[in-house]
N, C-alpha and C positions, 0 to 999 in steps of 0.2 A: 670120456673113454680115452685112455692113453694111446698114442700111436702104436706102441708095441702090442697093445691088446687086440688090434683090429685083425691081424693075420689069424690068430687062434680063434677069434670070434667067428670069422667066416669059414675057416677050416672045419670047425665043429658043425656049423650049419650044413656045409657041403657033405660031410661024412654021414649025416643023418638023412640027407636027401640029395644024392649025387646028380640027379638029372631032373631038376624041378620044372614043372610046366604050369601054364595058366590053367585055372579052374574053369575058365570059359571054354565052351565047346565050339570048335570050328575046324574046317578042313581046307580052307583057302584063305589067301590074304584078305580078300574082300569080306569073307565071313568074319574074320577076326576084327576088321575095321568096324563092321556093322555091330558086332556083339559088344565091342568096347564102347562105341557110341551109345548103345542102348543101356549100358551098365551104370551110367552116372546116377548116383543116389539110388541104386538098386543092388540087390545081391546077385552074385554070379549064378546061384541056383535058380533064382527067379528068371533071369535072362535066358539061361539054358532051357528052361521049360518052354519059354515062348519061341526061341529060335529053332528048337527041334521041329516045331510045326512050320515055322516060317521058311526055314532053309529047305525043307522037303519040297516046297512048291516054288520058292523063289530064292535063289542064292547067288544071283548076279545083279549088277546094277540095272541091266536091261529088264530082267524079270521083275524086280521090285518096282521099277517105273511102270511096268505093265499093270501091276496091282493097283497103282494109284494110291493117293494118301489115305482115302477112306478104306480101301481094301487092306492096306498095310496095318491100319489101326486095329482091325479085327484080330490080327495075329499077335499084336504086342500090347493089347489093352490091359493085360495083367501086370505090366511093368509101370512103375511110377513115372509120372510126367510123360505118358505115352503120346499124348497129342503133339506136344512140342517135339518129341523125339521122332515121331512119324514125319513131321514137316521137315526136320533137319535131314533125316535119312533120304527122303525123296529128293531134296535139293542136292544132297551130296551125290546121289546116284546120277542125277542129271549132269552135274559138273564132270563126274568121272567119264560119262559117255561122251559128252560134247568136247571136253578138253583133254582127256587122257586115254581115249580109245577104249574105255571100259575097264582100264587097269588102275590099280591103286598106285599112286606115285610113291617113290621112295625118298623124295626130297622133303625135308621138314617144312619149308616154306609152302610147298604145294599142299601138304597134308593139313597144315594149320589154316589154310584158306578154305577148307571144306566146312560147311555149316555143321555146327555141333562137335567139331573136332578141335579141341584145345591142345595145349602143350602136353598134358598127361597122355591123352589118347595117341597123339603123334609119337610120343616116346615109346608107348607099348608097341605100336606097329613097327617102328624102326628097330626096336630091340628084338621082339619075338618073331616077326615075319622076315626081317632083313638082316638080322644078326649083328646089328650095330650096338656099340656100347652106349646105352641110353638108360636113364633112370626115370621111371614113371612114378612120381611121388603122389600116392593116394593118401587117404586118411590114416591107413595102417602104417605106411612107411614114415609119414610125418610124425606119428606118435612114437614109433620105435626109435627113430633117429634122435628125437629130442629126449625121450625118457632114458635111453641107454647112454646118451652122451656121444654116440657115434657121429652124428652130424647135426648138431643143434642149429635151429634157424627159426625165424619168426614167420616165414612164408614158405610155401612149397618150393618156390624157385630157389630160395636161399638154401633149403635142405638139399635140393637136387644138386646145386653147385658144390656144396660141401661134400656130398657123397661122391661126386665125380672126382673130387680132389683126394678123398681119404680112402676109398675102397681100392684095394690092390687090383691091378689090371687083371690078374689071373682069375679074380672072382667077379669082375664087373659085368660080364655077360649075363650071369644068372642072379646077381645080387638082388635085384628088385623082386624076383620070385621068392627068394628066401625071406626077405624082410616082410613082404606082404603076408606070406603064410605064417611067419612068426607072430606078426601082429594080429592076425585073424584068429589064431588058435591058442597062443601062449601068452603073449604080451598084450592081452586084451585091454579094452579101454577102462572099464570100471574097476576091475580087480585083477591085476596081472598075476599069472600063475607062476610066480617065482620059484615055488617049491618043485616044479617039474621042468624048469627052464635049463636047458643044456648049456646056455651061454651066460648064466647069471653071474659067474665069477668075474666076468669082464665088464659087467654093466654098472653104470654109475647110480642107478636108481636105489634110493634108500628111504626108509628101511624096506628090506625085501619082504614081500607078502608071505606070511607063514601059511602052512597047510591048514585046511579047514578044521581038523581036529584040534590043532593048537589054538586057533582063533576062538573055538567054542569054549 
């Protein structure tokens, strides 16, 4: 993707969705952190189904610690890798209480020191909760960035660094939401829906996927 194409690419995504939000359900910074931690290799819909029940009874580090690991598992057992995630979330809650007064820290180093919280999760919290310019590269953003030519890279970190360089500052705050949603619903993995893509004209992907009737 040419540098000149990036501005209209994001302007078009913004026009279609001026105020994008995460599809994970949360009402506090801690709920966001917990939901993102639980969302690894799981769908947002699946996480939301579990956290609606969980957050109704325990939505603070102290309350989840009171549930205990076995109690927590009962609420999240429908989510993939729930045993490991329960262990990580309990340990994360313990650290938040013991080292941060029960608050979610806004420093990257402190966030990434929490069990089960990697760079992607930290970037989500920094961006969504604290309004910082950060790019959380998940499988959708990685695919869209490489397929379109927006920010090609061999690793999520390479893609993240390239995006931070190429995305205009005016769009940086919401860029990861637009790219995730675009990858989730339009630029899908197996067969991108190029025929209904609003930004196809600026995308490097060739040949563009024709509509189903043409392919038939």
